[in-house]
N, C-alpha and C positions, 0 to 999 in steps of 0.2 A: 733687642739689633744695634750691629755697629752700623757704623756713621758707614764704615767699608759694606755693608749688607744696603743699608739706602743708595750710598752711589752705583752697586753694582745693578739692582733694580734699573736706575732711574736708566743707566745706561742701556739697560736692555730692554727699558719700552722704549727708550727715542730710539734704538736702530731695529724696529718694527713700522711697517706700516698703518695704514686703521683699521680700526675693531669695524668685527660686524657686530652688533645682535646676536644674539640665540641660549638657545636657554645650555643649564647646567647639560656636563657630560652623561651623568646622569639621572635626565631625567628625559635626555630626549627620548620619545615612544611611551612614556610615559606622562608624558603634558598635561590630562585630566588625573591627577592626584593631586595637580594645583588645586587651591582653596580660590573660590571666586573672584578674591579683591583683599584688601588689608595694608599690612604693612609688611615690607621684605628688608631684608641687609645681604649685600655683598659684602662675606668678609674675602679678606686680600684680594677688593675687587680687581688688582688691575689696568686695564683699559678700556676696563667697563660694560664685555660684549654679553653677560650676565645683569648686571645693570639695567641697563636702559631694556631688555628684553623683558626683564618684568616691570617697569616701567612702562611702557609698550600694550603691558595686559594690565592696566589701571594700577599698576599695588603702587603703594609711596614708595619709594627706596630709599635708605640710609646704602651709604660704598663708601666703605673700609679700606686702605691701604696706606705703605708706610713709601710712597715710588709717588715723587710729585710730580716726577714727568712719564707715571701708568694714569692718575688721576685728570694731569695734565687732557692727556685724549683720550679719559674719560666722559670728560666735559666738554670738550667738541664731540663725542658720539652722543651725543646725549643732545646738543644744541642739534646736530644736522638732521634729527628725523623727529624733533620739537617733542624732547619729553624732560620732567622734573628728577631731578634725583639730589641726593644731601648730600655730596661730595667730605669722607673724614680724614683728612688727613693727622695716623697714629700709626703708629708703633706696636704691630701686635705680641712684643714680646711686656707688655704694662698691663696687659690685658684685652676683653675689647672696651669699649667705649661705650660709656651707657646709655642708650632709647629705647631699649625692647619692654615691653614683650614683640615676640614678631609674628606676623602668618605664616611667614617664610622665611626661612635659617638655611641662607648658600653657603661655604664653603669648601671651593675649589682650586685644589692644586698648592696649600696650604699644609703644613702639616705641622702642628704644637700639641700632644697628648697634653699639656700643662692648659691649655688653651680649650678642650673636651668640657669642662664642669660649666663654664660661661657659654660656651654653644647650646651645649642642654639645656639651662637656666632659658636662652635666650626666645627659644621656641612659646608663644603662648598655646593656651589648653587646644586640641585641636591641632594645632599648627603644624608643619612640616618640615626636617630638619633634610638638607640637599649636603653631602660630603662624599668629596670625595680628594684620592691621596694618591702616592707614589705608597705600593707596597715589596714586598721582598715575596710573597709569589712569585713562582715564575719569576726571578728575576735575581740582582745582588741582593745580600741583608746594606747596610750602607742606614744612617744619622736622620738622613731624609724621607727614610720608610718605610714604613708600616709593618708590624709582624702583623702577621698571620691573625684572626678570628678582629683584629685590633678597634675595631669602630665598631662591631656585635658587641665587644665584652666593655668600651665605655661608652655606650649610650645601651644598656641594657634595658634602665628605666622607660627606654620610649619602646612605643608600636613600629618594630621594623617591619616598613614594605617591602621592600626593596636591596637585598645585597651584595655582594657579587667580590673576585679575587683571581687573578691570574694576570699576567703578560702583563707584569709590575704595578700593576694596579687599584685599588680597594676603593666602592665606591658604597654606601650606606640609605635609602632615604627611610622618610622615620616619621613618624605619626608621636603629637606629645600626651600623656591621657587627655581624656577633655570632654568638651564636644567637637563631636566631627564635622567639618565645612561641610556646605552641601557641594551636590558635584563629588566629592571626594569618595577613591574606591579605598575598600581593605582591602583585608587580604586575606585570603580564604585557605 
């Protein structure tokens, strides 16, 4: 990522109000798919809404982003609700920082197909992958938009629990092969 990209994200995060803890978009209404606890990573965490939400549910969370301004907001959010999150400033163009495997891997609103293998590899056996990206489906094509079925193809080695495309967005929830976490549901 160029310095210009980092500056653009810093400006964007600095211009908005405080974040609120919330589940990733693709997991809303499907929270029962979360394992009972463990380790989680929020990739491209921005202002920390998802990372803090996971920490509130007892996960030990690593939250990664390139934006110092976003991470500063995320730290303030974590402190305001009294949860611990390990924040890592990193350029994802250089890959996912070491730290896995994780019981939950979230990547919301950040698309880099070169990172897909690392995301899949970071999911622990029986762990959950949650990805939401912009999509060409029902929208215009573009460099930041996934082609139809891109997520299904990229994560074919995982057990897909839910997938959707439309209105310019695509999401995927998938479980890594291996031991299923207690309380998790499976696809029928």
